[in-house]
N, C-alpha and C positions, 0 to 999 in steps of 0.2 A: 366796679367802677374803675376807670383808668386813672393813672397818676396825673395825666394832663387835666382831667376833670377835677381832681381833688385840689389842684393848684389854682383854680379859678377864684376870682374875688367874690365877696358876698353880694347879696341883693343890692341893687342900686337905690339911692335915696328916692322916696316917693313911690316905691314899687307897689306897696299895698294900696295906696290911693288910686294909682293907675289901674291895678287889677280890679278894684271894686267898681270903678266907672265902666271899664270894659265888660265886666260881668253883667252889670245892669243893662248895658246896651245890647249885649248878646241875648239877654233874656227877652227883651222886646222884639229883637230880630226874629226869634223863633215863635213868639206869640203871633206875630204877623204872618209867618209862613203857614202855621197850622190852623189859624182862623179859617183860611180858605178850605182846608180839608173838612173842617167841622160843618161848614154850611154848603158843601158841594151839592148835596141832593136838592136843596132849595134853589140853588143857582140853576141846576139842570131843569127843574120844573119851570123856572121863570123864562128861560130862553129857548127851550126845546120841547117838542111834542113828546107825549108819553110813548108813542109807538116808534120813535126814532131809534133803531138798533145801534146807531153810531153816536148817540148822545153822550154815553160815558167816555168814549174816546175823544170826542170834541171837548168836553169839559176838562179832560186830562191835559189838553193843550194849554190850559191856564197855568199849570205847573211848569210846562215846557217854556212858556213865554217868559216867566220870571227867570228860569234857569238859563235860558238862551242868552239874555243880556248879561246875566251874572257871570256866566263862564266866558263869554266873548270879551267882556271888558275887564275881567279880573287881571289878565296879563298887562293891560294898559295901566291900570292903577297900581299893580305890583311894580312895574317899571318906575312909575312916579314916586311910589313910597320909598324906594331906595335912593331918592334924590331930594325930595322936599319933605316938609314936616308931615309925619304920618298922622298926627293929631288933627291937622287941618283937613286932610283927606277924609278921615273918619267923620269929622263934623259935617263935611259936605255930603257924605254918603248917608248918614243918619237923617239929615234934613230931607234929602230927596226921597228916601224910602218911606218916611213918615207921611209926607204930603201925598205921595202916590198911593199909599195904602188907603188913606181917607178918600182919595179919588175913586178907588175901587167901589166904595159904597154908593157913589153918585152915578155910576155908569148906567146909561140908559139903554145901551145895546151890548151884545156880547163882544163886538169888535172893540168898543171903548173899554170894556172890562179887560180884554186881552192887552190893550195898550197900557193900561195902568199897571198891570203886572209886569210888563216890560220895564217900566220906570222903577218899580220896586227892585228889580234885578240890577238896574244901574246903580242905585244907592248901595245895595249890598256888595256889589263888585268893588266899590271904593273901600268899604269897611273890611271885607273878608281877608284880603292878604295882609293888611296893615296891623290888625289887632293882635293876632298871635305872634307876629314878629316883634311887636313892642314888648310883649310878655317874655319872649325868649331872650330879648336884649337885657331885660331888667333882672332876670333870675339866672343863677348858675346852673350847670348841668345836674349837679348832685340833687337838687330839689325841683328841677324843672318839670319832671313828670307829674308830681302831685299838684303843682301850681297850674299847669296847663289843663289838668283834669278838673281842677276847681273852676277854671274859666269855661270849660265845655260842659259843666254841670247845668249851664243855662239851656242846653239843648233839650234834655228831658223835661225840665221844669217849665221852660218857655213853651215847648210843644204841648205839654199837658194843659197849661193855662190857655193856650190857643184853642184847644178842643173844648175845655170847660167854658171859657168866656164866650167863645163863638157859639156854642150850643145854647148857653143861657140867653145871650143877646138875641139870637135868632128866635127863641121861643117866646120872648117877651116883647121884642121890638122889631123883629124882622131881620133877615139875613144882612141887609145893607148896613144896619147899625153896628154889626160886629167888626166892620173895617175901620170904624172911627176911633176905636179905643186906644190905638197906639200912637196917634199923632201928637197929642199934647205932651206926654212924657218923652216921646222920641225927640221932639224939638228942644226940650229942656236939656236932655242928656247930650244932644249934639252941641248945644251952646257951651256946656261945661268943658268940652274938649278944647275949646280955644284957650283955656287957662292952664293947660297941661304942657309940660316940656318934653320934647322928644329925647329919648335916652342918648342919642348921638350927641345932642347939645350938652347934656350933662357930662358925658365923657370928655368932650372938647373943653368944657369949662374947668374940669379937673386936671387938664393937661395930658390926657391920654392920647395916644396916637390915633388919628382918625382911621376908621375901617371903611374906607370909601375908595372906589376906583371906577373908571368908566365901564359901563355895562355894554356887552356886545352879544351877538348871537351865539358866540362860543360858550357863553355861560349856560344857555339853554342846552346846548350839546353836552356840556359837562354834567348837567343834571341827569341827562339820559344815559350817560356812561357810568353813573353811580348805581351799582346793583341794588343797594338798600333803598335808594330813592325810587327806582323803577318798580321794584317788587312791592314796596309799600303803596305806591300810587295805584298799581294794578289791583292789589287786594282791597284798597279803599274804594276803588271803582265798583268792584263786584258787591261790596258791602253797601255802597250808596245806592246802587240799583235796587237791591233788595229792600233796604230800609225805606227809601223814597217811595217805592211803589206800595209797600205795605202801609206806611203811614198815611198815604193819601186815601187808600181804599178800605182800611179796616172798619171805620165807623159805618160806612154804607154796607160793607160785607156782613157785619154782625146784625145790623138792623133789618136789611132787606133780603139778603141771600140766606141768612140763618133764621130770619123771622123772629128776632129776639127783641123784646121790649120796644122802645121808641128811640128816635135819633138823639134827643136831648139826654135821655138816661144813659144810652150807650156811649155818647161823647163824654159824659161825666166819669163813668167807670173807666173807660179807656184812658182818659186824661189822668185819672188818679194812678192807674197802673204805670203809665209812662213816667209820671213824676217820681213816684216812689222807687220803682225798679230802676229807672234810668239814673236817678240821683245816686242811689246806693252803688250801682254798678260803675258809673263814671268815676266817682271818688275812690272806690275800692280798687278799680283797675289801675289808677294812677299811683296809689300807695303801694300796691303789690309790685308794679313795675319798678318803682324806685328802690324798693327793698331787695328784690331779686336781682337787679342789675349789678349789685355789689358782688354777687356770687356767679351770676351768669350774664356776661356782657350782652348777649342777644335776648335778654329777658323781655324787652318791650315787644318784640315780635312773637315770642313764646306766649305771652299773656294774650295778645291780640288773636293769635291763631286758636288758642284754647277756647276763648270766648265764642268765636264764630263756629267752631266745631260743635260746641254744646248747644248752640242756638238751633241747629238743624233739626234734631229729633223733637225738640219742644214745639217748633213751628209745625212740623208734620202732624204731631199729636193734637195740636190745637184745632186743626181743620176737621178732625174726625171725632172729636169728643164733645158730647152735649154740654150745655150750660147747666149749672154754674161752674162745673169742674173746668170747663174750657177757659174761664177767666184765669185760673191759677197757672195753666199751661202757657197762656199768653204772657202772664207776668214773668215766668221763667224765661220765655223766649226774648222778651224785651230786655230783661236783665243781661242776658248773654250777649245780645246785639250791642249794647252800650258799653260792655266791659272793655272793649278795645279803644274807646274814644281817646282817653288820655295817653296811653302808651303809643298808639299809632301816630298821633300828632306830635308827641314828644320826639319820637324817632325821626320824624320829618324835619323838625327843627335841628336836631342834633347832628344830622348828616349834611347840613347846608351851611355855607359860610355866612357870617353876619352881614357882610357887605351886599349879598344878593339874596338874603333870606326871604324878603317880601316877594321877590320874583319867583323864588322856588315854591312858596305857598300859592302864588297866583297860578303858576303852571299846573300845580296839583289840583287846584280848584277847577281849572278848565277841563282837565282830563276826567276827573271823577264825576263831574256833572254832565259833560258832553256824552260820555258813554254810560252814565249811571242814571240818576234820578231825573235827568232831562227827558228821557225817553220812557222810563219804566211806567209812570202813571198812564200815559196814553196807550202804551203797548198792553198793559194789563187790562185797561178798559176795552181794547179791541178784542183781546182773548175772551173776556167775559161776555161781550156781545155775541161772539160767534161760537163759544163753547160754554164755559162757566168760570166763575171766579176761583173756584178750587184749583183748576188747572193753572191759572195764572200764579196763584200762591205757591203751588208745587214747583214751578219753574224758578221763582226767586229763592225758594228754600235751597235748591241745589247750587245756586250761586254762593250761598254761605259756605258750602264745602270748598268751592273754588278759592274764596278769599282765605279760608283757613290754610289751605295747601300752600298758597303763595307766601303767607307770613311764615309758616314753618320752614319753607325753603330758604327764606331770607335770613334766618337765624345765623347762618355761617358767615354772612357778609357784614352784618350790622356792627360787630365790635371794631373791625378795622376801619370802616367808613366813619364811625363815630369818633374814633381816636384821632383821625386826620384833622377833623374840624376842631376837636377839643384842644389839640396842641396849638393850633393857630389862635384860638380864642384866648388861651392862657398866655401866649406870647404877646398878643395885642393888649390884654388887660393890664 
């Protein structure tokens, strides 16, 4: 850890309350995302004929529709989040995606369903850049890794609940009912955001110098000239392509391609694996990153690269191992895939200035989804329709190696890029 980081002030007042609220919102965010994956086979049966070889690819466009609006509008909301109350932006986003998710269950045609997923993406575009920025503003660098990891623990838990709740609701009440479950809690959590204070207002009230300046296109150019930011974003893109495609197709792959059990049962087991493995890996990755960074300044990239490197052989072995042993290999693969979540996002926050951090996260969101999971579900569906799903999974497995190599290469740049930002934060605090 650098001397500049050690000089930073402690956590801001109300930090724990803000973290708890954002964690709950992020939980329902990922429940909504993965309910779709849980009921995908039923949606396909509802809107397409059984002999349509492009049906899987077409259903994959539901994931693209959400991600399209999410990635396109994230820079817009990131720009706004550096200027107006981030909590109000989050309130707007949560309300929009909650209502749109419920609308997905009411869709009478595939086109309407596609439109509702676009609006879910609009809501999450408002939330995505603002939430981690608030957390980064509230907590100092020395503990930021484990705190951001705690926030991102909602990814595996919410994803697992999406699979489990989606499968259960589908089995007992039909696939449409699965989309209704996020609206009531989502609207409540969105309303609570109106009672929160932006960290920038707290600093202003305490007499601290405001960290604000006009934003220009040069700021985006500066992001792209930052080696740690660029390498981290490229690695996260490869990871997002792999995870997004796998997460969308694993339940269908296990149930139909591997002819194992039934969809509800497979959703439950895969959900449990995602929750336990993802939860442990996300938290452990953040803790390991924070502890190692005291000795190795590039530790956040080392931890991320090591996790992805280990995920590769477990993923390959899962494809060719019979059940029930395959479940254990899938558990190990999921654990390794989530191990980088805290460190990679912490590194992203640490190498960007507070005054433009929301914009930095927004640009990252745009890139990793535009080149990642916006296209991977549909592409894997197309490969499956013309070859088989094993070929598609093999491709994404090799992208794990690419992500690992990018993070390992970035280790030499991260200490310098982090220290530049830490010095400015220490001076402004």
